[in-house]
Phi, psi and omega in degrees: 000134176228123181212149175226134173254130184209172177240119185299328183275358182270117180300320181296317177300314182298319179297313181294320179298329177287328183284337188255142175285110185266013180300127179086000180272139167274130183250135177229116177276117193281346177279314181278337181224079187303153179292141180266168177302314181298319180294318180294320178294326176296316177299319179298323180298332176276314189271337181062020181201122173288327178298324178294337179267356188269135181269103180276002176264356182298140179302320181296330177300316179288316182299323181273359180055041181290336180302325183266014176250152180269089185274141176263171175303320178296323177297313179301315180301312183295319179298319179297319180290326182284327187217116184305330184295343181276353175277122177296133187221163353287161175241120178250133169250124177231107183056253184249020180234151176238141179237113188246126173096185188239019179295152181303318181297317180296314181295320178296318178299319178299313181299319178297320180296327184276354180293000000 
């Protein structure tokens, strides 16, 4: 299975999508086609953490002052389902691995996996 969750309006997502060979990937734009409970649970099965899938750089994260709240895994899950901006992106699923976010290390690992 090859799938990518991304945000079309995100410059970083667009840059990474250009760098990676997307042949054979199912693409899902998360603003126009929000992530479902089943899809999020599938991502969780790979990452074992909703917090790991959560985007703490989102403007809404600061606006809602979530940093100063004691959030549980269930809270992270619900926020991701409620608002697309809370999913750390892009998220690539390649076979039995998930690559979450845009750190240089994550993108390099993804590229190595796709070789």
